[in-house]
Structure formats: structure tokens, C-alpha cells
C-alpha positions, 0 to 999 in steps of 0.5 A, a space after each residue: 529464509 530467516 527473520 531479522 529483528 531490527 530496532 524500533 529506530 529502524 522504522 524512521 530510517 525506512 521512512 527516510 529511505 523511502 523518501 530519499 529513493 523516491 526523489 532519486 527517480 521521482 518521475 519514474 516512481 510516481 509514474 509507475 504508481 499512477 499507472 497502477 492507479 489508472 489500471 485500478 480505475 479502469 477495472 473499477 468501471 466493471 460492476 462487481 468483478 472489476 473491483 474484485 479483480 483490482 483487489 486481486 492484483 494488489 499483491 502483484 502490483 506491490 511486487 512491481 513497486 518494490 522491484 522499482 524501489 530496489 532499482 532506484 535505490 541501487 542507482 538504476 532507472 526503474 522501467 515500466 516493465 517492472 510493474 508486471 514483475 510478478 508475471 514475468 517468470 511464467 505461470 510458476 511465478 504468476 499462479 501463487 501471486 494470483 492465489 495470494 491476490 484472491 485470498 486478499 480479495 476474499 478477506 477484504 470482501 468479508 471485512 467490508 461485509 462485517 463493517 457494513 453490518 456494524 454500521 448504522 442501519 440508516 445511511 443517507 443516500 449521497 447523490 451529485 447534488 448532496 451537500 457533504 456536511 461535517 457530521 456526515 464526514 465524521 460519521 463516515 470516518 469515525 462511525 462503528 463500521 469504519 472502526 470495526 474495519 480498522 480494527 479487523 484490518 490491522 492483523 490482515 495488513 500484518 499478514 499481507 505486508 511481506 507476503 507478496 515478496 515472500 511468495 515471489 522472491 522466496 518461493 513460499 506458498 501463499 498461506 505460509 507467507 501470510 504466517 511468516 509476514 505476520 510473524 515478522 511484523 510482530 517481531 519488529 512491531 517497534 520498528 513497524 509502529 515507528 514506521 507507521 507513525 513516521 508516515 502519518 507525520 509526513 502525510 499530516 505535514 504534507 496536508 498542512 503545507 498544501 492547505 497553507 499554499 492553497 490559502 495563499 493561492 485562492 482558498 477552497 478551489 486551489 485546495 481541491 486542485 492540489 490536494 488529489 495529486 499531492 496525496 497521490 505523490 505522497 502515496 507513491 513515496 510511501 509505496 517506495 519505502 515498503 521495499 526497505 521494510 521487507 529487505 531489513 526484516 528477512 535474511 535474503 542471502 542465497 534466495 531469488 531476491 539476492 540472485 536478481 541483484 
């Protein structure tokens, strides 16, 4: 397994590849992403343990969506069974992925705890009849807790970005995969920054388009009706592109990924 440096311009190519691949099989890719979100929603109903289990399954779901992206890119229809790709090779494949997921759940829980400590001590309770004001949204998005969370999450995101694919397709141990993932993201930081900026632009453009259409069709009520499914579709498109960031960041010749093709 070798790192493969790419130019910064490759980041925008990943965005284009993700969008193009998504529109090759929009129903399948969106459906798989919605299935994952449905599982997360069901698990979240279980107090405490449900949320931890949902977070633990994120790396496994990432592999499933990456496998689906590869199928769609190569002209095949991604079947729903791909979503459980991480568990189809028996316990030898599933155990490392679950360990990686457990590490992710622990790290994310610690980060949320630190963000809570950095937040203001008096947080207003929000109930069904609470009126959400611009000041409340500003405090939630740009308050000390959220800023701490964002700063701490960047290195965590780098460590876990390629880790699921390294564990499943390269057979690397969960801890080592975190190191190699962070190293690959750092080596290709120009491309990753361009990739992130490209998707920010796509989401902003999508938000502006939805807002404009909602204004034409009835204002706030139409906005509320269209915004959530539009965000989910854009998120599905984003996850379709993740496979290409991995494919181009590592030399996959002779490994399990190449053998599966």
C-alpha cells in the first residue's frame, strides 16, 4: 500500500466525479443513503446506547456507500446489499470495522464533552413551543462550544477519512489505518481543501436555488417542505464522491480492492 500524491486541482475533479456518478444512478445512490439515515434514526430512539451504536456503524456504512459509488461509476447498478459490505466477509472483516467504529464513537463522545465544557453555562431549554430566534441560531452555530468542536474535529476527520477503506480493502489494523489516513490527507491537503471548498460551494448553490424556488412557490412553508429532502440529496451526492478521494490517494494495485473489481 503506497500513498499517491495528487495535484490540488484533483479536489474539484473529485467533486465532479461524485456528482456525475450520483446522476448515473440517482435513485440507487439516494436510496442507499436514505436507508442508512433511516437506520440511524431508528437506533437514535434508543436512549444513549442507540446513538453510540449509530456512530459505531458510520465506518461500516461509509464502506457500503463507497462500494456503491464504485459500482455506479463502473456502469453497474448498486444493489442494497452493498450497504452491508463491511459485514459480508465474516467476522474477520467485521471485527476490525466494529473496532474502528467503537474508536470513532469514543472519540466523538469525548469531543462532544469538551465542546459542552467550552459552551456557556446557561443554555436556554428548547421545547415544542420555543420560538427560535436569530440570536439563538447564532449562538448555536458560532458559540464557543461549536468552535471548539469544529477545531478538534478537523484532525479526527482526517484520521477517519480513509480509515474504513484501509481497514476493509487493505487489511490494515484500525489504529494504523488512522495514521495512514491522516498522512494521506496531509500529503494531499491541497486537493482535500479544494474538495471541501467545492462541496461548500455546491451546498451554498443548492441552498440558494431551493430558497429561490421556495420564494416563487409560497415562501417559508415551501422552504420547509423542500429544504430537508434537498439537503439529504446533496449529502447523498457528497458521499458518492468520497470513494474517489480514496481511490486516487492510494496505489491499490494487488490488494483486495483491486481484486474485487
